[in-house]
mmCIF file as Biopython writes it, N, C-alpha, C and O atoms, coordinates in Angstrom:
data_model
#
loop_
_atom_site.group_PDB
_atom_site.id
_atom_site.type_symbol
_atom_site.label_atom_id
_atom_site.label_alt_id
_atom_site.label_comp_id
_atom_site.label_asym_id
_atom_site.label_entity_id
_atom_site.label_seq_id
_atom_site.pdbx_PDB_ins_code
_atom_site.Cartn_x
_atom_site.Cartn_y
_atom_site.Cartn_z
_atom_site.occupancy
_atom_site.B_iso_or_equiv
_atom_site.auth_seq_id
_atom_site.auth_asym_id
_atom_site.pdbx_PDB_model_num
ATOM 1   N N  . MET A ? 1  ? -46.077 33.705 -24.729 1.0 0.0 1  A 1 
ATOM 2   C CA . MET A ? 1  ? -45.763 32.702 -25.724 1.0 0.0 1  A 1 
ATOM 3   C C  . MET A ? 1  ? -44.941 33.343 -26.837 1.0 0.0 1  A 1 
ATOM 4   O O  . MET A ? 1  ? -45.299 34.397 -27.363 1.0 0.0 1  A 1 
ATOM 5   N N  . ASP A ? 2  ? -43.833 32.690 -27.187 1.0 0.0 2  A 1 
ATOM 6   C CA . ASP A ? 2  ? -43.000 33.244 -28.246 1.0 0.0 2  A 1 
ATOM 7   C C  . ASP A ? 2  ? -43.453 32.718 -29.606 1.0 0.0 2  A 1 
ATOM 8   O O  . ASP A ? 2  ? -44.318 31.846 -29.689 1.0 0.0 2  A 1 
ATOM 9   N N  . ASP A ? 3  ? -42.866 33.250 -30.651 1.0 0.0 3  A 1 
ATOM 10  C CA . ASP A ? 3  ? -43.255 32.875 -32.011 1.0 0.0 3  A 1 
ATOM 11  C C  . ASP A ? 3  ? -42.278 31.898 -32.651 1.0 0.0 3  A 1 
ATOM 12  O O  . ASP A ? 3  ? -42.256 31.768 -33.875 1.0 0.0 3  A 1 
ATOM 13  N N  . LYS A ? 4  ? -41.473 31.210 -31.853 1.0 0.0 4  A 1 
ATOM 14  C CA . LYS A ? 4  ? -40.515 30.260 -32.412 1.0 0.0 4  A 1 
ATOM 15  C C  . LYS A ? 4  ? -41.257 29.062 -32.992 1.0 0.0 4  A 1 
ATOM 16  O O  . LYS A ? 4  ? -42.253 28.595 -32.438 1.0 0.0 4  A 1 
ATOM 17  N N  . THR A ? 5  ? -40.750 28.585 -34.109 1.0 0.0 5  A 1 
ATOM 18  C CA . THR A ? 5  ? -41.259 27.365 -34.711 1.0 0.0 5  A 1 
ATOM 19  C C  . THR A ? 5  ? -40.106 26.379 -34.762 1.0 0.0 5  A 1 
ATOM 20  O O  . THR A ? 5  ? -39.043 26.688 -35.300 1.0 0.0 5  A 1 
ATOM 21  N N  . TYR A ? 6  ? -40.312 25.196 -34.204 1.0 0.0 6  A 1 
ATOM 22  C CA . TYR A ? 6  ? -39.244 24.211 -34.096 1.0 0.0 6  A 1 
ATOM 23  C C  . TYR A ? 6  ? -39.396 23.141 -35.158 1.0 0.0 6  A 1 
ATOM 24  O O  . TYR A ? 6  ? -40.512 22.783 -35.538 1.0 0.0 6  A 1 
ATOM 25  N N  . ASP A ? 7  ? -38.263 22.627 -35.641 1.0 0.0 7  A 1 
ATOM 26  C CA . ASP A ? 7  ? -38.307 21.546 -36.611 1.0 0.0 7  A 1 
ATOM 27  C C  . ASP A ? 7  ? -37.758 20.244 -36.036 1.0 0.0 7  A 1 
ATOM 28  O O  . ASP A ? 7  ? -37.484 19.295 -36.771 1.0 0.0 7  A 1 
ATOM 29  N N  . THR A ? 8  ? -37.602 20.210 -34.730 1.0 0.0 8  A 1 
ATOM 30  C CA . THR A ? 8  ? -37.125 19.022 -34.038 1.0 0.0 8  A 1 
ATOM 31  C C  . THR A ? 8  ? -38.301 18.371 -33.302 1.0 0.0 8  A 1 
ATOM 32  O O  . THR A ? 8  ? -38.935 19.012 -32.465 1.0 0.0 8  A 1 
ATOM 33  N N  . PRO A ? 9  ? -38.594 17.111 -33.607 1.0 0.0 9  A 1 
ATOM 34  C CA . PRO A ? 9  ? -39.701 16.456 -32.912 1.0 0.0 9  A 1 
ATOM 35  C C  . PRO A ? 9  ? -39.371 16.192 -31.443 1.0 0.0 9  A 1 
ATOM 36  O O  . PRO A ? 9  ? -38.205 16.095 -31.059 1.0 0.0 9  A 1 
ATOM 37  N N  . SER A ? 10 ? -40.399 16.083 -30.652 1.0 0.0 10 A 1 
ATOM 38  C CA . SER A ? 10 ? -40.241 15.789 -29.230 1.0 0.0 10 A 1 
ATOM 39  C C  . SER A ? 10 ? -39.956 14.309 -29.026 1.0 0.0 10 A 1 
ATOM 40  O O  . SER A ? 10 ? -40.332 13.471 -29.846 1.0 0.0 10 A 1 
ATOM 41  N N  . ASP A ? 11 ? -39.283 13.997 -27.918 1.0 0.0 11 A 1 
ATOM 42  C CA . ASP A ? 11 ? -39.082 12.610 -27.502 1.0 0.0 11 A 1 
ATOM 43  C C  . ASP A ? 11 ? -40.243 12.212 -26.603 1.0 0.0 11 A 1 
ATOM 44  O O  . ASP A ? 11 ? -40.703 13.007 -25.784 1.0 0.0 11 A 1 
ATOM 45  N N  . VAL A ? 12 ? -40.712 10.986 -26.757 1.0 0.0 12 A 1 
ATOM 46  C CA . VAL A ? 12 ? -41.842 10.500 -25.973 1.0 0.0 12 A 1 
ATOM 47  C C  . VAL A ? 12 ? -41.485 9.137  -25.384 1.0 0.0 12 A 1 
ATOM 48  O O  . VAL A ? 12 ? -41.025 8.241  -26.093 1.0 0.0 12 A 1 
ATOM 49  N N  . THR A ? 13 ? -41.705 8.997  -24.077 1.0 0.0 13 A 1 
ATOM 50  C CA . THR A ? 13 ? -41.485 7.722  -23.408 1.0 0.0 13 A 1 
ATOM 51  C C  . THR A ? 13 ? -42.685 7.419  -22.515 1.0 0.0 13 A 1 
ATOM 52  O O  . THR A ? 13 ? -43.463 8.314  -22.183 1.0 0.0 13 A 1 
ATOM 53  N N  . ALA A ? 14 ? -42.828 6.161  -22.133 1.0 0.0 14 A 1 
ATOM 54  C CA . ALA A ? 14 ? -43.883 5.745  -21.213 1.0 0.0 14 A 1 
ATOM 55  C C  . ALA A ? 14 ? -43.237 5.034  -20.031 1.0 0.0 14 A 1 
ATOM 56  O O  . ALA A ? 14 ? -42.446 4.106  -20.201 1.0 0.0 14 A 1 
ATOM 57  N N  . GLU A ? 15 ? -43.586 5.485  -18.834 1.0 0.0 15 A 1 
ATOM 58  C CA . GLU A ? 15 ? -43.059 4.884  -17.611 1.0 0.0 15 A 1 
ATOM 59  C C  . GLU A ? 15 ? -44.120 4.943  -16.522 1.0 0.0 15 A 1 
ATOM 60  O O  . GLU A ? 15 ? -44.768 5.971  -16.324 1.0 0.0 15 A 1 
ATOM 61  N N  . ASP A ? 16 ? -44.286 3.849  -15.832 1.0 0.0 16 A 1 
ATOM 62  C CA . ASP A ? 16 ? -45.199 3.781  -14.689 1.0 0.0 16 A 1 
ATOM 63  C C  . ASP A ? 16 ? -46.605 4.277  -15.018 1.0 0.0 16 A 1 
ATOM 64  O O  . ASP A ? 16 ? -47.241 4.932  -14.194 1.0 0.0 16 A 1 
ATOM 65  N N  . GLY A ? 17 ? -47.087 3.968  -16.212 1.0 0.0 17 A 1 
ATOM 66  C CA . GLY A ? 17 ? -48.442 4.353  -16.602 1.0 0.0 17 A 1 
ATOM 67  C C  . GLY A ? 17 ? -48.599 5.808  -16.988 1.0 0.0 17 A 1 
ATOM 68  O O  . GLY A ? 17 ? -49.724 6.295  -17.103 1.0 0.0 17 A 1 
ATOM 69  N N  . LYS A ? 18 ? -47.495 6.517  -17.191 1.0 0.0 18 A 1 
ATOM 70  C CA . LYS A ? 18 ? -47.531 7.920  -17.618 1.0 0.0 18 A 1 
ATOM 71  C C  . LYS A ? 18 ? -46.765 8.061  -18.923 1.0 0.0 18 A 1 
ATOM 72  O O  . LYS A ? 18 ? -45.871 7.269  -19.219 1.0 0.0 18 A 1 
ATOM 73  N N  . VAL A ? 19 ? -47.118 9.064  -19.691 1.0 0.0 19 A 1 
ATOM 74  C CA . VAL A ? 19 ? -46.419 9.367  -20.932 1.0 0.0 19 A 1 
ATOM 75  C C  . VAL A ? 19 ? -45.655 10.666 -20.723 1.0 0.0 19 A 1 
ATOM 76  O O  . VAL A ? 19 ? -46.239 11.693 -20.375 1.0 0.0 19 A 1 
ATOM 77  N N  . MET A ? 20 ? -44.352 10.613 -20.939 1.0 0.0 20 A 1 
ATOM 78  C CA . MET A ? 20 ? -43.514 11.789 -20.776 1.0 0.0 20 A 1 
ATOM 79  C C  . MET A ? 20 ? -43.109 12.327 -22.138 1.0 0.0 20 A 1 
ATOM 80  O O  . MET A ? 20 ? -42.702 11.581 -23.028 1.0 0.0 20 A 1 
ATOM 81  N N  . VAL A ? 21 ? -43.232 13.645 -22.277 1.0 0.0 21 A 1 
ATOM 82  C CA . VAL A ? 21 ? -42.856 14.328 -23.506 1.0 0.0 21 A 1 
ATOM 83  C C  . VAL A ? 21 ? -41.732 15.292 -23.174 1.0 0.0 21 A 1 
ATOM 84  O O  . VAL A ? 21 ? -41.872 16.144 -22.296 1.0 0.0 21 A 1 
ATOM 85  N N  . ASP A ? 22 ? -40.624 15.154 -23.875 1.0 0.0 22 A 1 
ATOM 86  C CA . ASP A ? 22 ? -39.464 16.019 -23.696 1.0 0.0 22 A 1 
ATOM 87  C C  . ASP A ? 22 ? -39.166 16.651 -25.043 1.0 0.0 22 A 1 
ATOM 88  O O  . ASP A ? 22 ? -38.752 15.971 -25.982 1.0 0.0 22 A 1 
ATOM 89  N N  . GLY A ? 23 ? -39.379 17.957 -25.130 1.0 0.0 23 A 1 
ATOM 90  C CA . GLY A ? 23 ? -39.229 18.617 -26.414 1.0 0.0 23 A 1 
ATOM 91  C C  . GLY A ? 23 ? -38.319 19.822 -26.374 1.0 0.0 23 A 1 
ATOM 92  O O  . GLY A ? 23 ? -37.684 20.103 -25.358 1.0 0.0 23 A 1 
ATOM 93  N N  . PRO A ? 24 ? -38.259 20.535 -27.488 1.0 0.0 24 A 1 
ATOM 94  C CA . PRO A ? 24 ? -37.407 21.713 -27.574 1.0 0.0 24 A 1 
ATOM 95  C C  . PRO A ? 24 ? -37.858 22.815 -26.619 1.0 0.0 24 A 1 
ATOM 96  O O  . PRO A ? 24 ? -39.010 22.853 -26.186 1.0 0.0 24 A 1 
ATOM 97  N N  . ASP A ? 25 ? -36.934 23.700 -26.307 1.0 0.0 25 A 1 
ATOM 98  C CA . ASP A ? 25 ? -37.205 24.855 -25.456 1.0 0.0 25 A 1 
ATOM 99  C C  . ASP A ? 25 ? -37.689 24.444 -24.068 1.0 0.0 25 A 1 
ATOM 100 O O  . ASP A ? 25 ? -38.563 25.088 -23.488 1.0 0.0 25 A 1 
ATOM 101 N N  . ALA A ? 26 ? -37.112 23.369 -23.548 1.0 0.0 26 A 1 
ATOM 102 C CA . ALA A ? 26 ? -37.367 22.880 -22.190 1.0 0.0 26 A 1 
ATOM 103 C C  . ALA A ? 26 ? -38.791 22.372 -21.979 1.0 0.0 26 A 1 
ATOM 104 O O  . ALA A ? 26 ? -39.282 22.375 -20.850 1.0 0.0 26 A 1 
ATOM 105 N N  . VAL A ? 27 ? -39.464 21.936 -23.045 1.0 0.0 27 A 1 
ATOM 106 C CA . VAL A ? 27 ? -40.778 21.313 -22.876 1.0 0.0 27 A 1 
ATOM 107 C C  . VAL A ? 27 ? -40.572 19.999 -22.147 1.0 0.0 27 A 1 
ATOM 108 O O  . VAL A ? 27 ? -39.774 19.164 -22.575 1.0 0.0 27 A 1 
ATOM 109 N N  . ASP A ? 28 ? -41.281 19.816 -21.059 1.0 0.0 28 A 1 
ATOM 110 C CA . ASP A ? 28 ? -41.163 18.606 -20.258 1.0 0.0 28 A 1 
ATOM 111 C C  . ASP A ? 28 ? -42.500 18.393 -19.552 1.0 0.0 28 A 1 
ATOM 112 O O  . ASP A ? 28 ? -42.768 19.003 -18.517 1.0 0.0 28 A 1 
ATOM 113 N N  . VAL A ? 29 ? -43.340 17.520 -20.121 1.0 0.0 29 A 1 
ATOM 114 C CA . VAL A ? 29 ? -44.652 17.289 -19.532 1.0 0.0 29 A 1 
ATOM 115 C C  . VAL A ? 29 ? -44.888 15.800 -19.326 1.0 0.0 29 A 1 
ATOM 116 O O  . VAL A ? 29 ? -44.316 14.959 -20.020 1.0 0.0 29 A 1 
ATOM 117 N N  . SER A ? 30 ? -45.735 15.496 -18.365 1.0 0.0 30 A 1 
ATOM 118 C CA . SER A ? 30 ? -46.144 14.140 -18.069 1.0 0.0 30 A 1 
ATOM 119 C C  . SER A ? 30 ? -47.657 14.075 -18.248 1.0 0.0 30 A 1 
ATOM 120 O O  . SER A ? 30 ? -48.389 14.882 -17.677 1.0 0.0 30 A 1 
ATOM 121 N N  . LEU A ? 31 ? -48.127 13.107 -19.048 1.0 0.0 31 A 1 
ATOM 122 C CA . LEU A ? 31 ? -49.547 13.004 -19.367 1.0 0.0 31 A 1 
ATOM 123 C C  . LEU A ? 31 ? -50.095 11.639 -18.978 1.0 0.0 31 A 1 
ATOM 124 O O  . LEU A ? 31 ? -49.368 10.646 -18.945 1.0 0.0 31 A 1 
ATOM 125 N N  . THR A ? 32 ? -51.394 11.609 -18.684 1.0 0.0 32 A 1 
ATOM 126 C CA . THR A ? 32 ? -52.052 10.323 -18.531 1.0 0.0 32 A 1 
ATOM 127 C C  . THR A ? 32 ? -52.138 9.682  -19.910 1.0 0.0 32 A 1 
ATOM 128 O O  . THR A ? 32 ? -52.026 10.375 -20.921 1.0 0.0 32 A 1 
ATOM 129 N N  . PRO A ? 33 ? -52.337 8.368  -19.960 1.0 0.0 33 A 1 
ATOM 130 C CA . PRO A ? 33 ? -52.481 7.738  -21.273 1.0 0.0 33 A 1 
ATOM 131 C C  . PRO A ? 33 ? -53.627 8.350  -22.097 1.0 0.0 33 A 1 
ATOM 132 O O  . PRO A ? 33 ? -53.473 8.564  -23.299 1.0 0.0 33 A 1 
ATOM 133 N N  . ASP A ? 34 ? -54.756 8.629  -21.467 1.0 0.0 34 A 1 
ATOM 134 C CA . ASP A ? 34 ? -55.880 9.222  -22.197 1.0 0.0 34 A 1 
ATOM 135 C C  . ASP A ? 34 ? -55.543 10.607 -22.735 1.0 0.0 34 A 1 
ATOM 136 O O  . ASP A ? 34 ? -55.882 10.932 -23.873 1.0 0.0 34 A 1 
ATOM 137 N N  . ALA A ? 35 ? -54.875 11.426 -21.919 1.0 0.0 35 A 1 
ATOM 138 C CA . ALA A ? 35 ? -54.490 12.765 -22.371 1.0 0.0 35 A 1 
ATOM 139 C C  . ALA A ? 35 ? -53.471 12.675 -23.498 1.0 0.0 35 A 1 
ATOM 140 O O  . ALA A ? 35 ? -53.508 13.475 -24.433 1.0 0.0 35 A 1 
ATOM 141 N N  . ALA A ? 36 ? -52.562 11.706 -23.417 1.0 0.0 36 A 1 
ATOM 142 C CA . ALA A ? 36 ? -51.557 11.526 -24.471 1.0 0.0 36 A 1 
ATOM 143 C C  . ALA A ? 36 ? -52.217 11.105 -25.780 1.0 0.0 36 A 1 
ATOM 144 O O  . ALA A ? 36 ? -51.839 11.593 -26.845 1.0 0.0 36 A 1 
ATOM 145 N N  . LEU A ? 37 ? -53.196 10.209 -25.715 1.0 0.0 37 A 1 
ATOM 146 C CA . LEU A ? 37 ? -53.883 9.765  -26.926 1.0 0.0 37 A 1 
ATOM 147 C C  . LEU A ? 37 ? -54.660 10.911 -27.570 1.0 0.0 37 A 1 
ATOM 148 O O  . LEU A ? 37 ? -54.632 11.065 -28.791 1.0 0.0 37 A 1 
ATOM 149 N N  . GLU A ? 38 ? -55.347 11.710 -26.769 1.0 0.0 38 A 1 
ATOM 150 C CA . GLU A ? 38 ? -56.093 12.849 -27.319 1.0 0.0 38 A 1 
ATOM 151 C C  . GLU A ? 38 ? -55.132 13.885 -27.906 1.0 0.0 38 A 1 
ATOM 152 O O  . GLU A ? 38 ? -55.400 14.445 -28.969 1.0 0.0 38 A 1 
ATOM 153 N N  . THR A ? 39 ? -54.019 14.142 -27.220 1.0 0.0 39 A 1 
ATOM 154 C CA . THR A ? 39 ? -53.021 15.082 -27.721 1.0 0.0 39 A 1 
ATOM 155 C C  . THR A ? 39 ? -52.447 14.579 -29.046 1.0 0.0 39 A 1 
ATOM 156 O O  . THR A ? 39 ? -52.251 15.353 -29.983 1.0 0.0 39 A 1 
ATOM 157 N N  . SER A ? 40 ? -52.185 13.287 -29.110 1.0 0.0 40 A 1 
ATOM 158 C CA . SER A ? 40 ? -51.676 12.684 -30.341 1.0 0.0 40 A 1 
ATOM 159 C C  . SER A ? 40 ? -52.646 12.904 -31.495 1.0 0.0 40 A 1 
ATOM 160 O O  . SER A ? 40 ? -52.229 13.257 -32.599 1.0 0.0 40 A 1 
ATOM 161 N N  . ASP A ? 41 ? -53.923 12.701 -31.248 1.0 0.0 41 A 1 
ATOM 162 C CA . ASP A ? 41 ? -54.936 12.897 -32.279 1.0 0.0 41 A 1 
ATOM 163 C C  . ASP A ? 41 ? -54.973 14.359 -32.726 1.0 0.0 41 A 1 
ATOM 164 O O  . ASP A ? 41 ? -55.053 14.643 -33.922 1.0 0.0 41 A 1 
ATOM 165 N N  . ARG A ? 42 ? -54.915 15.273 -31.779 1.0 0.0 42 A 1 
ATOM 166 C CA . ARG A ? 42 ? -54.933 16.699 -32.109 1.0 0.0 42 A 1 
ATOM 167 C C  . ARG A ? 42 ? -53.690 17.110 -32.891 1.0 0.0 42 A 1 
ATOM 168 O O  . ARG A ? 42 ? -53.777 17.902 -33.829 1.0 0.0 42 A 1 
ATOM 169 N N  . LEU A ? 43 ? -52.528 16.569 -32.503 1.0 0.0 43 A 1 
ATOM 170 C CA . LEU A ? 43 ? -51.292 16.861 -33.228 1.0 0.0 43 A 1 
ATOM 171 C C  . LEU A ? 43 ? -51.355 16.327 -34.657 1.0 0.0 43 A 1 
ATOM 172 O O  . LEU A ? 43 ? -50.936 17.001 -35.597 1.0 0.0 43 A 1 
ATOM 173 N N  . LEU A ? 44 ? -51.880 15.112 -34.814 1.0 0.0 44 A 1 
ATOM 174 C CA . LEU A ? 44 ? -51.991 14.526 -36.146 1.0 0.0 44 A 1 
ATOM 175 C C  . LEU A ? 44 ? -52.879 15.389 -37.036 1.0 0.0 44 A 1 
ATOM 176 O O  . LEU A ? 44 ? -52.505 15.699 -38.167 1.0 0.0 44 A 1 
ATOM 177 N N  . HIS A ? 45 ? -54.038 15.775 -36.542 1.0 0.0 45 A 1 
ATOM 178 C CA . HIS A ? 45 ? -54.944 16.598 -37.341 1.0 0.0 45 A 1 
ATOM 179 C C  . HIS A ? 45 ? -54.328 17.970 -37.648 1.0 0.0 45 A 1 
ATOM 180 O O  . HIS A ? 45 ? -54.435 18.462 -38.771 1.0 0.0 45 A 1 
ATOM 181 N N  . GLY A ? 46 ? -53.692 18.575 -36.661 1.0 0.0 46 A 1 
ATOM 182 C CA . GLY A ? 46 ? -53.049 19.867 -36.885 1.0 0.0 46 A 1 
ATOM 183 C C  . GLY A ? 46 ? -51.903 19.767 -37.876 1.0 0.0 46 A 1 
ATOM 184 O O  . GLY A ? 46 ? -51.734 20.636 -38.731 1.0 0.0 46 A 1 
ATOM 185 N N  . GLY A ? 47 ? -51.110 18.696 -37.757 1.0 0.0 47 A 1 
ATOM 186 C CA . GLY A ? 47 ? -49.995 18.498 -38.674 1.0 0.0 47 A 1 
ATOM 187 C C  . GLY A ? 47 ? -50.468 18.287 -40.108 1.0 0.0 47 A 1 
ATOM 188 O O  . GLY A ? 47 ? -49.885 18.833 -41.044 1.0 0.0 47 A 1 
ATOM 189 N N  . LEU A ? 48 ? -51.524 17.496 -40.278 1.0 0.0 48 A 1 
ATOM 190 C CA . LEU A ? 48 ? -52.064 17.270 -41.621 1.0 0.0 48 A 1 
ATOM 191 C C  . LEU A ? 48 ? -52.623 18.556 -42.216 1.0 0.0 48 A 1 
ATOM 192 O O  . LEU A ? 48 ? -52.430 18.828 -43.401 1.0 0.0 48 A 1 
ATOM 193 N N  . LYS A ? 49 ? -53.307 19.337 -41.409 1.0 0.0 49 A 1 
ATOM 194 C CA . LYS A ? 49 ? -53.865 20.605 -41.891 1.0 0.0 49 A 1 
ATOM 195 C C  . LYS A ? 49 ? -52.749 21.566 -42.307 1.0 0.0 49 A 1 
ATOM 196 O O  . LYS A ? 49 ? -52.820 22.190 -43.366 1.0 0.0 49 A 1 
ATOM 197 N N  . ALA A ? 50 ? -51.714 21.678 -41.460 1.0 0.0 50 A 1 
ATOM 198 C CA . ALA A ? 50 ? -50.603 22.580 -41.760 1.0 0.0 50 A 1 
ATOM 199 C C  . ALA A ? 50 ? -49.845 22.123 -43.007 1.0 0.0 50 A 1 
ATOM 200 O O  . ALA A ? 50 ? -49.422 22.951 -43.813 1.0 0.0 50 A 1 
ATOM 201 N N  . LYS A ? 51 ? -49.674 20.807 -43.169 1.0 0.0 51 A 1 
ATOM 202 C CA . LYS A ? 51 ? -48.987 20.284 -44.355 1.0 0.0 51 A 1 
ATOM 203 C C  . LYS A ? 51 ? -49.790 20.619 -45.607 1.0 0.0 51 A 1 
ATOM 204 O O  . LYS A ? 51 ? -49.217 20.994 -46.630 1.0 0.0 51 A 1 
ATOM 205 N N  . GLY A ? 52 ? -51.111 20.485 -45.533 1.0 0.0 52 A 1 
ATOM 206 C CA . GLY A ? 52 ? -51.965 20.857 -46.655 1.0 0.0 52 A 1 
ATOM 207 C C  . GLY A ? 52 ? -51.837 22.328 -47.000 1.0 0.0 52 A 1 
ATOM 208 O O  . GLY A ? 52 ? -51.830 22.697 -48.175 1.0 0.0 52 A 1 
ATOM 209 N N  . GLN A ? 53 ? -51.736 23.175 -45.973 1.0 0.0 53 A 1 
ATOM 210 C CA . GLN A ? 53 ? -51.557 24.608 -46.201 1.0 0.0 53 A 1 
ATOM 211 C C  . GLN A ? 53 ? -50.225 24.885 -46.880 1.0 0.0 53 A 1 
ATOM 212 O O  . GLN A ? 53 ? -50.148 25.736 -47.767 1.0 0.0 53 A 1 
ATOM 213 N N  . GLN A ? 54 ? -49.164 24.169 -46.471 1.0 0.0 54 A 1 
ATOM 214 C CA . GLN A ? 54 ? -47.853 24.333 -47.116 1.0 0.0 54 A 1 
ATOM 215 C C  . GLN A ? 54 ? -47.922 23.943 -48.593 1.0 0.0 54 A 1 
ATOM 216 O O  . GLN A ? 54 ? -47.400 24.657 -49.449 1.0 0.0 54 A 1 
ATOM 217 N N  . ILE A ? 55 ? -48.556 22.829 -48.889 1.0 0.0 55 A 1 
ATOM 218 C CA . ILE A ? 55 ? -48.668 22.360 -50.270 1.0 0.0 55 A 1 
ATOM 219 C C  . ILE A ? 55 ? -49.452 23.359 -51.105 1.0 0.0 55 A 1 
ATOM 220 O O  . ILE A ? 55 ? -49.063 23.671 -52.230 1.0 0.0 55 A 1 
ATOM 221 N N  . ALA A ? 56 ? -50.552 23.860 -50.562 1.0 0.0 56 A 1 
ATOM 222 C CA . ALA A ? 56 ? -51.368 24.839 -51.286 1.0 0.0 56 A 1 
ATOM 223 C C  . ALA A ? 56 ? -50.575 26.116 -51.551 1.0 0.0 56 A 1 
ATOM 224 O O  . ALA A ? 56 ? -50.675 26.693 -52.634 1.0 0.0 56 A 1 
ATOM 225 N N  . ALA A ? 57 ? -49.790 26.560 -50.575 1.0 0.0 57 A 1 
ATOM 226 C CA . ALA A ? 57 ? -48.987 27.771 -50.751 1.0 0.0 57 A 1 
ATOM 227 C C  . ALA A ? 57 ? -47.929 27.562 -51.830 1.0 0.0 57 A 1 
ATOM 228 O O  . ALA A ? 57 ? -47.667 28.464 -52.625 1.0 0.0 57 A 1 
ATOM 229 N N  . GLU A ? 58 ? -47.319 26.376 -51.861 1.0 0.0 58 A 1 
ATOM 230 C CA . GLU A ? 58 ? -46.311 26.070 -52.884 1.0 0.0 58 A 1 
ATOM 231 C C  . GLU A ? 58 ? -46.933 26.083 -54.278 1.0 0.0 58 A 1 
ATOM 232 O O  . GLU A ? 58 ? -46.308 26.546 -55.233 1.0 0.0 58 A 1 
ATOM 233 N N  . ARG A ? 59 ? -48.139 25.587 -54.394 1.0 0.0 59 A 1 
ATOM 234 C CA . ARG A ? 59 ? -48.803 25.542 -55.706 1.0 0.0 59 A 1 
ATOM 235 C C  . ARG A ? 59 ? -49.206 26.912 -56.199 1.0 0.0 59 A 1 
ATOM 236 O O  . ARG A ? 59 ? -49.349 27.121 -57.404 1.0 0.0 59 A 1 
ATOM 237 N N  . ARG A ? 60 ? -49.393 27.857 -55.278 1.0 0.0 60 A 1 
ATOM 238 C CA . ARG A ? 60 ? -49.769 29.221 -55.658 1.0 0.0 60 A 1 
ATOM 239 C C  . ARG A ? 60 ? -48.581 30.054 -56.114 1.0 0.0 60 A 1 
ATOM 240 O O  . ARG A ? 60 ? -48.752 31.082 -56.769 1.0 0.0 60 A 1 
ATOM 241 N N  . LYS A ? 61 ? -47.368 29.609 -55.765 1.0 0.0 61 A 1 
ATOM 242 C CA . LYS A ? 61 ? -46.167 30.352 -56.146 1.0 0.0 61 A 1 
ATOM 243 C C  . LYS A ? 61 ? -45.965 30.267 -57.663 1.0 0.0 61 A 1 
ATOM 244 O O  . LYS A ? 61 ? -46.164 29.215 -58.270 1.0 0.0 61 A 1 
ATOM 245 N N  . PRO A ? 62 ? -45.565 31.395 -58.261 1.0 0.0 62 A 1 
ATOM 246 C CA . PRO A ? 62 ? -45.268 31.335 -59.696 1.0 0.0 62 A 1 
ATOM 247 C C  . PRO A ? 62 ? -44.026 30.500 -59.940 1.0 0.0 62 A 1 
ATOM 248 O O  . PRO A ? 62 ? -43.144 30.443 -59.083 1.0 0.0 62 A 1 
ATOM 249 N N  . PRO A ? 63 ? -43.940 29.853 -61.092 1.0 0.0 63 A 1 
ATOM 250 C CA . PRO A ? 63 ? -42.758 29.051 -61.392 1.0 0.0 63 A 1 
ATOM 251 C C  . PRO A ? 63 ? -41.480 29.892 -61.404 1.0 0.0 63 A 1 
ATOM 252 O O  . PRO A ? 63 ? -41.480 31.041 -61.846 1.0 0.0 63 A 1 
ATOM 253 N N  . ALA A ? 64 ? -40.398 29.300 -60.911 1.0 0.0 64 A 1 
ATOM 254 C CA . ALA A ? 64 ? -39.103 29.996 -60.898 1.0 0.0 64 A 1 
ATOM 255 C C  . ALA A ? 64 ? -38.555 30.075 -62.317 1.0 0.0 64 A 1 
ATOM 256 O O  . ALA A ? 64 ? -38.758 29.183 -63.141 1.0 0.0 64 A 1 
ATOM 257 N N  . GLY A ? 65 ? -37.854 31.177 -62.572 1.0 0.0 65 A 1 
ATOM 258 C CA . GLY A ? 65 ? -37.205 31.274 -63.874 1.0 0.0 65 A 1 
ATOM 259 C C  . GLY A ? 65 ? -37.670 32.404 -64.618 1.0 0.0 65 A 1 
ATOM 260 O O  . GLY A ? 65 ? -37.221 32.631 -65.742 1.0 0.0 65 A 1 
#
């Protein structure tokens, strides 16, 4: 696993009862609806946690100037 961090969101489509995710660095997965919903929940929680960490880090920085 590499340490790249991407700022481009993945594309998501639904076809024939499957959810397809096409993302950066050749990410291409097909999920069941249940797996997609659970993944969505995990991504939401992870994204909110990471955003909170970013905000906290910004507040700890000394003012510029």
